[in-house]
C-alpha positions as CSV (number, residue, x, y, z in Angstrom):
1,X,-6.5,-12.9,-19.4
2,X,-6.4,-9.1,-20.6
3,X,-3.6,-6.7,-19.3
4,X,-3.9,-3.0,-19.6
5,X,-0.9,-2.2,-19.1
6,X,2.1,-3.4,-21.4
7,X,3.8,-6.3,-20.9
8,X,7.1,-4.6,-19.9
9,X,5.6,-3.0,-17.7
10,X,3.6,-5.9,-16.5
11,X,7.4,-7.8,-15.6
12,X,8.5,-4.5,-14.0
13,X,4.7,-4.7,-11.5
14,X,6.1,-8.4,-11.3
15,X,10.1,-7.8,-10.5
16,X,8.9,-5.2,-7.4
17,X,6.0,-7.5,-6.4
18,X,8.9,-10.4,-5.4
19,X,11.0,-7.7,-4.1
20,X,8.0,-7.2,-1.4
21,X,6.6,-10.6,-0.5
22,X,10.5,-12.6,-1.3
23,X,12.8,-9.5,0.4
24,X,15.2,-10.0,-2.4
25,X,18.1,-6.7,-1.7
26,X,15.3,-5.4,0.3
27,X,16.6,-5.3,3.4
28,X,15.2,-3.2,5.8
29,X,11.9,-3.2,4.4
30,X,10.9,-5.5,5.8
31,X,10.3,-3.8,8.7
32,X,8.4,-1.0,7.4
33,X,5.0,-1.0,5.4
34,X,5.6,2.6,4.7
35,X,10.0,2.8,3.7
36,X,11.9,2.3,0.7
37,X,15.9,3.2,0.7
38,X,16.7,5.2,-2.3
39,X,18.5,2.5,-4.1
40,X,15.9,0.1,-4.2
41,X,13.6,3.2,-5.9
42,X,16.4,3.9,-8.5
43,X,16.6,0.5,-9.3
44,X,13.0,0.1,-10.7
45,X,13.1,3.5,-12.1
46,X,13.3,3.1,-15.7
47,X,17.0,3.9,-17.4
48,X,15.8,5.9,-20.2
49,X,12.7,8.5,-17.9
50,X,13.1,12.4,-19.4
51,X,10.5,14.0,-17.7
52,X,8.4,16.5,-19.5
53,X,9.2,19.9,-18.3
54,X,5.7,22.2,-19.0
55,X,6.3,25.7,-20.8
56,X,10.1,25.3,-20.4
57,X,10.7,27.7,-23.5
58,X,7.6,30.2,-22.9
59,X,10.2,33.3,-21.7
60,X,11.7,32.8,-25.2
61,X,8.2,32.8,-26.7
62,X,6.6,35.8,-25.1
63,X,8.7,38.0,-24.4
64,X,7.2,40.6,-22.9
65,X,5.3,39.6,-18.8
66,X,1.7,38.5,-18.8
67,X,0.2,40.0,-16.2
68,X,-3.2,38.8,-14.4
69,X,-5.4,41.5,-13.4
70,X,-9.0,40.0,-12.4
71,X,-10.5,36.9,-12.2
72,X,-14.0,36.1,-11.7
73,X,-15.7,32.6,-10.6
74,X,-19.3,32.5,-12.7
75,X,-22.4,31.0,-13.1
76,X,-24.6,29.3,-16.3
77,X,-27.4,27.7,-13.9
78,X,-25.9,24.5,-12.4
79,X,-23.1,25.2,-14.7
80,X,-19.8,27.1,-13.6
81,X,-16.4,28.3,-14.9
82,X,-13.5,30.9,-14.5
83,X,-12.4,33.6,-16.5
84,X,-9.4,35.4,-15.6
85,X,-8.2,38.4,-17.5
86,X,-4.4,40.4,-17.5
87,X,-3.6,43.8,-17.7
88,X,-3.7,43.6,-21.3
89,X,-7.5,42.3,-21.9
90,X,-6.3,38.5,-22.6
91,X,-9.0,36.7,-21.2
92,X,-9.0,33.2,-20.3
93,X,-11.7,30.5,-19.6
94,X,-11.7,27.1,-17.4
95,X,-14.7,24.6,-17.6
96,X,-15.6,24.3,-13.1
97,X,-16.9,20.6,-11.9
98,X,-19.5,20.1,-10.1
99,X,-17.7,21.0,-6.7
100,X,-17.0,24.6,-7.6
101,X,-20.3,25.7,-5.5
102,X,-19.2,24.3,-2.3
103,X,-16.1,25.5,-1.7
104,X,-16.5,29.5,-2.9
105,X,-14.6,30.3,-0.3
106,X,-11.2,28.4,-0.2
107,X,-11.8,29.5,-3.9
108,X,-11.9,33.5,-3.5
109,X,-10.2,34.2,0.0
110,X,-7.6,31.5,-0.9
111,X,-6.5,30.5,-4.2
112,X,-7.5,32.9,-6.2
113,X,-5.9,36.2,-5.0
114,X,-3.1,34.0,-5.2
115,X,-2.5,35.1,-8.9
116,X,-3.7,38.6,-8.8
117,X,-0.5,40.5,-10.2
118,X,2.1,38.0,-11.5
119,X,3.3,37.3,-14.3
120,X,1.9,34.2,-16.2
121,X,4.7,33.0,-17.5
122,X,6.0,31.8,-14.0
123,X,2.6,29.5,-14.2
124,X,5.5,26.2,-13.8
125,X,6.8,27.0,-10.9
126,X,3.4,29.0,-9.1
127,X,2.1,25.5,-7.7
128,X,5.3,25.4,-5.3
129,X,5.2,28.6,-4.8
130,X,1.6,28.9,-3.5
131,X,2.1,25.7,-1.7
132,X,4.8,26.7,0.6
133,X,4.0,30.1,0.8
134,X,4.6,31.0,4.8
135,X,2.7,33.9,5.2
136,X,-0.7,32.4,4.2
137,X,0.2,28.0,5.1
138,X,-2.1,27.0,2.5
139,X,-0.5,23.9,3.7
140,X,-2.3,23.8,6.2
141,X,-5.6,23.5,3.6
142,X,-4.0,20.5,1.9
143,X,-6.6,18.5,0.5
144,X,-8.9,18.1,-2.6
145,X,-10.9,21.5,-2.5
146,X,-8.0,23.3,-2.4
147,X,-6.2,21.9,-5.1
148,X,-9.3,21.8,-7.4
149,X,-9.3,25.4,-6.9
150,X,-5.8,26.0,-8.0
151,X,-6.1,24.2,-11.3
152,X,-9.2,26.0,-11.8
153,X,-7.2,29.5,-12.5
154,X,-4.7,27.5,-13.9
155,X,-6.1,26.0,-16.7
156,X,-7.3,29.5,-17.2
157,X,-3.6,31.0,-17.5
158,X,-2.7,27.9,-19.6
159,X,-5.4,28.9,-22.6
160,X,-4.1,33.1,-21.8
161,X,-0.4,31.9,-22.8
162,X,-1.2,30.2,-25.2
163,X,-3.3,32.7,-26.9
164,X,-1.1,34.9,-26.9
165,X,2.1,32.8,-27.9
166,X,-0.6,31.9,-30.6
167,X,-0.1,28.0,-30.1
168,X,-2.2,25.4,-28.7
169,X,-1.8,24.6,-25.3
170,X,-0.1,21.1,-25.5
171,X,2.8,23.0,-27.5
172,X,3.5,25.1,-24.5
173,X,4.0,21.1,-22.8
174,X,6.4,19.4,-24.6
175,X,6.3,17.7,-27.6
176,X,2.9,16.6,-29.7
177,X,3.0,13.0,-29.9
178,X,0.0,12.2,-30.3
179,X,-3.1,13.2,-32.8
180,X,-6.2,11.9,-31.5
181,X,-6.3,9.7,-28.6
182,X,-8.4,6.8,-28.5
183,X,-11.2,6.3,-25.5
184,X,-12.9,3.9,-23.3
185,X,-16.8,4.5,-23.1
186,X,-17.3,5.3,-19.1
187,X,-20.9,4.5,-17.9
188,X,-21.3,6.1,-14.1
189,X,-24.6,4.4,-13.5
190,X,-25.6,1.3,-10.8
191,X,-29.4,2.0,-11.3
192,X,-29.5,-0.6,-13.7
193,X,-30.4,-3.9,-14.3
194,X,-27.2,-6.4,-16.9
195,X,-29.6,-5.9,-19.4
196,X,-30.3,-2.2,-19.4
197,X,-27.3,-1.1,-18.6
198,X,-25.9,-3.3,-22.0
199,X,-28.2,-1.9,-24.6
200,X,-27.9,1.4,-23.8
201,X,-24.3,1.0,-23.3
202,X,-23.9,-1.0,-26.9
203,X,-26.4,1.8,-29.0
204,X,-23.3,4.5,-27.7
205,X,-20.2,1.9,-28.4
206,X,-22.2,1.3,-31.9
207,X,-22.7,4.9,-32.5
208,X,-18.8,6.0,-31.6
209,X,-17.2,2.9,-32.5
210,X,-15.4,2.8,-29.4
211,X,-13.0,-0.4,-28.7
212,X,-13.3,0.1,-24.9
213,X,-15.6,0.4,-21.9
214,X,-15.9,1.0,-18.2
215,X,-18.7,0.1,-16.3
216,X,-19.8,0.5,-12.7
217,X,-19.7,-2.7,-9.8
218,X,-19.9,-2.3,-6.2
219,X,-22.1,0.3,-4.9
220,X,-19.8,3.3,-4.4
221,X,-17.8,3.4,-0.5
222,X,-20.3,0.0,0.1
223,X,-18.6,-1.6,2.9
224,X,-19.4,-4.4,0.7
225,X,-22.9,-4.4,-0.3
226,X,-23.7,-4.3,-4.3
227,X,-25.7,-2.0,-5.5
228,X,-28.0,-4.5,-5.6
229,X,-27.8,-8.3,-4.6
230,X,-25.8,-10.3,-7.5
231,X,-25.5,-7.0,-9.9
232,X,-21.8,-7.0,-10.0
233,X,-21.3,-10.5,-10.8
234,X,-24.4,-10.7,-13.2
235,X,-23.6,-7.6,-14.7
236,X,-19.7,-8.7,-15.6
237,X,-20.0,-11.8,-16.7
238,X,-23.8,-10.6,-19.0
239,X,-21.1,-7.9,-20.8
240,X,-18.6,-10.0,-21.7
241,X,-21.6,-12.0,-23.5
242,X,-22.6,-8.7,-25.0
243,X,-19.9,-7.6,-26.0
244,X,-17.8,-10.6,-26.8
245,X,-14.8,-11.1,-26.4
246,X,-12.8,-8.7,-28.4
247,X,-14.0,-5.8,-25.8
248,X,-12.1,-4.2,-23.7
249,X,-14.0,-4.1,-20.7
250,X,-12.7,-2.5,-17.3
251,X,-14.2,-1.8,-14.2
252,X,-14.6,0.8,-11.3
253,X,-16.1,0.0,-7.9
254,X,-15.4,3.3,-6.3
255,X,-13.8,2.1,-3.0
256,X,-16.5,-0.5,-2.6
257,X,-14.8,-3.3,-1.2
258,X,-12.3,-4.3,2.2
259,X,-9.3,-6.4,1.0
260,X,-10.9,-10.0,1.2
261,X,-14.1,-9.3,-0.5
262,X,-11.9,-7.0,-3.1
263,X,-9.5,-10.4,-3.6
264,X,-12.9,-12.7,-4.3
265,X,-14.2,-9.8,-7.0
266,X,-10.3,-9.6,-8.5
267,X,-10.8,-13.4,-9.0
268,X,-14.4,-13.9,-10.3
269,X,-12.6,-10.4,-13.1
270,X,-10.0,-12.1,-13.8
271,X,-12.2,-15.2,-14.7
272,X,-13.9,-12.9,-17.3
273,X,-10.5,-11.3,-18.6
274,X,-11.4,-7.7,-17.0
275,X,-8.7,-5.7,-18.0
276,X,-8.9,-3.2,-15.0
277,X,-9.6,-2.8,-11.1
278,X,-10.2,0.6,-10.5
279,X,-10.7,1.6,-6.7
280,X,-11.7,-1.9,-5.1
281,X,-11.2,-0.6,-1.4
282,X,-11.4,2.8,-0.2
283,X,-9.3,5.4,-1.9
284,X,-7.4,6.7,1.6
285,X,-6.6,2.8,2.1
286,X,-3.1,3.3,0.2
287,X,-1.8,0.4,2.4
288,X,-5.4,-2.1,1.1
289,X,-4.8,-1.6,-2.7
290,X,-1.2,-2.3,-2.1
291,X,-2.4,-5.8,-0.6
292,X,-5.1,-6.6,-2.7
293,X,-2.8,-5.5,-6.0
294,X,0.1,-8.4,-4.4
295,X,-2.8,-10.8,-5.5
296,X,-4.2,-10.5,-8.1
297,X,-3.0,-10.6,-11.6
298,X,-5.3,-8.2,-13.0
299,X,-4.0,-4.5,-13.4
300,X,-5.5,-2.3,-10.4
301,X,-6.0,1.2,-10.9
302,X,-6.7,4.3,-9.0
303,X,-5.5,7.3,-7.8
304,X,-9.0,10.2,-8.9
305,X,-9.3,11.6,-5.5
306,X,-5.2,12.0,-4.5
307,X,-2.8,15.2,-4.9
308,X,-0.3,14.3,-1.7
309,X,2.6,14.1,-4.3
310,X,4.2,12.0,-1.0
311,X,1.1,9.3,-1.8
312,X,1.6,9.4,-5.3
313,X,4.9,9.0,-4.6
314,X,4.7,5.8,-2.2
315,X,1.8,4.3,-4.2
316,X,4.3,3.8,-7.2
317,X,6.5,2.5,-5.6
318,X,5.4,0.2,-3.2
319,X,2.8,-1.2,-6.4
320,X,-0.6,-0.4,-4.7
321,X,-1.7,0.9,-7.8
322,X,-0.8,-0.2,-11.3
323,X,-2.0,2.1,-13.3
324,X,-2.9,5.8,-13.0
325,X,-5.3,7.7,-12.4
326,X,-4.7,11.2,-11.4
327,X,-8.0,13.7,-12.2
328,X,-6.4,16.7,-13.6
329,X,-8.5,19.0,-11.3
330,X,-8.9,17.6,-7.6
331,X,-4.6,16.8,-8.5
332,X,-4.1,20.8,-9.2
333,X,-4.5,21.3,-12.9
334,X,-2.5,20.5,-15.6
335,X,1.7,21.3,-14.2
336,X,0.7,19.1,-11.0
337,X,-0.6,16.5,-13.0
338,X,2.4,16.1,-15.2
339,X,5.1,16.2,-12.1
340,X,3.4,13.3,-11.2
341,X,3.3,11.5,-15.1
342,X,6.7,12.0,-14.6
343,X,6.9,10.1,-11.9
344,X,4.4,7.3,-12.8
345,X,7.7,7.1,-16.4
346,X,10.4,6.5,-13.3
347,X,7.8,3.1,-12.1
348,X,6.8,2.6,-15.9
349,X,3.1,3.3,-15.6
350,X,0.9,4.2,-17.4
351,X,-1.7,6.8,-16.9
352,X,-4.5,7.3,-17.7
353,X,-6.3,10.2,-15.5
354,X,-9.7,10.2,-14.5
355,X,-12.2,12.7,-16.2
356,X,-15.6,11.2,-16.6
357,X,-16.7,14.3,-18.9
358,X,-17.3,14.8,-22.9
359,X,-17.6,18.4,-22.8
360,X,-15.5,21.7,-22.6
361,X,-13.6,20.8,-19.8
362,X,-12.7,17.9,-22.0
363,X,-10.6,20.3,-23.2
364,X,-7.9,19.9,-19.7
365,X,-6.8,15.7,-21.2
366,X,-6.9,16.0,-24.5
367,X,-3.7,19.0,-23.9
368,X,-2.3,16.4,-21.2
369,X,-2.6,13.1,-23.8
370,X,-1.3,14.6,-26.5
371,X,2.3,15.0,-24.9
372,X,2.5,12.2,-22.4
373,X,4.8,9.1,-23.7
374,X,3.1,6.8,-20.9
375,X,-0.4,7.6,-22.4
376,X,-2.5,4.2,-21.4
377,X,-4.0,2.7,-24.5
378,X,-7.7,4.9,-24.1
379,X,-8.5,7.7,-21.9
380,X,-11.6,8.3,-20.1
381,X,-14.8,9.7,-22.2
382,X,-18.2,10.2,-20.6
383,X,-20.8,7.6,-22.1
384,X,-23.8,9.7,-22.0
385,X,-24.5,12.3,-24.4
386,X,-24.0,15.7,-22.8
387,X,-27.5,18.0,-21.9
388,X,-27.6,21.3,-21.4
389,X,-24.0,22.3,-21.1
390,X,-22.3,25.6,-21.4
391,X,-22.5,26.0,-25.7
392,X,-19.0,25.6,-27.6
393,X,-16.8,24.8,-30.4
394,X,-15.2,23.1,-31.5
395,X,-17.1,20.4,-30.7
396,X,-15.5,17.4,-29.0
397,X,-17.0,14.5,-29.3
398,X,-15.8,10.8,-30.4
399,X,-15.4,9.9,-33.8
400,X,-14.1,5.5,-34.5
401,X,-13.2,5.2,-31.2
402,X,-10.6,8.5,-31.1
403,X,-11.4,12.2,-29.8
404,X,-9.3,14.3,-32.2
405,X,-6.9,16.8,-30.1
406,X,-7.3,20.5,-30.3
407,X,-5.8,22.7,-32.6
408,X,-6.6,26.0,-32.3
409,X,-4.4,28.8,-30.2
410,X,-4.9,28.5,-26.1
411,X,-7.7,25.8,-24.5
412,X,-9.1,25.5,-28.6
413,X,-12.2,26.4,-27.3
414,X,-14.7,29.2,-27.9
415,X,-17.6,30.0,-26.0
416,X,-20.8,32.2,-27.4
417,X,-20.7,35.8,-26.6
418,X,-23.5,36.0,-26.0
419,X,-24.4,33.1,-23.8
420,X,-21.4,34.3,-21.6
421,X,-23.2,37.8,-21.3
422,X,-25.9,36.0,-19.2
423,X,-23.1,35.0,-16.9
424,X,-24.1,35.4,-13.2
425,X,-20.9,36.4,-11.1
426,X,-20.2,34.9,-7.9
427,X,-16.9,36.8,-7.5
428,X,-14.4,39.1,-8.3
429,X,-10.8,38.8,-7.4
430,X,-8.6,41.6,-8.1
431,X,-6.9,42.1,-4.9
432,X,-3.7,39.3,-4.1
433,X,-3.3,38.5,-0.6
């Protein structure tokens, strides 16, 4: 059957499972599923692990402070954006996700004021300073909403730093390892029959010359209920027949199953040579994912809703996830996601970020993916053709199964000035806490 991770990674994973199942060298670990000794952690670490240190030389590239003057939250119909301006008038942008309208109070009252008056060159340590601030007790709001807002501002500051340094953001993050990124086409639909799903997705595969796809199974946090009876197995079997044995096919269950059902479905997926099995169980139940991973041969993927660094560490150390999928914004931005990727490197695990986008927001993934040494074989790219999005250049599109990284200064995205003038300003933040 197919393995989404390399044979080297797979052998590392299996040895960990043998330790957990047989107790070889673990000793007291069996006393608690939530504990793991420093010795065992060290034995699993990659010997030649060299962590990325983003913005390491930023003060050599920019020798004067880049002081943040104001942050604006903008709306264009149903689209959202963050715009940050420095005291010297340099402007950075970040395309917002569709969570922003429900997070405005946290964003404008708790997150954005933290950045005002600070030197953007200190960005590499800001997420740590922000979270552990004793005055505001930010940790009491620990959540995806909190870190999502932080990530929006962070991307604007990376855009600014790149523009001031006259370098693309990826060159500020580390050594650029790739000029184009292989992608899988990600379908977000559960309202189709197997025939309908494969027909429309097949058209996009042909147009993009993609070599990998992901389809939805289950019903989304549905407690073992399928989108409609029989859809999952019928879709998987039909997709394998439709796309053939050479297509890398992956699935996303969005937390649809309990452990027993997840294993049952997983064995069916193995029979059809599916690459990875994303979020088989409810995302918060990391022990359930560990139990599923221990039984199945298929690669267990997940992490899009996760933001807790101790939980990331536990899931990697205990084999709950074998393909690491942080969402860049939900996890708190590009730099915090690099921190998770550094963790994954220690455990010889690949990273394929959750990013079902194909618009300007996709720039975040491209700059991150360009520097990750433990990048998974394909990165997510939304299969549907975008409609009614904020206009930008250069176009981000898929050709021959790849998307090219951006090489212009900053995030590499230019927005139409006339269109930007149409923005509704939802919030203007120009004072600190």
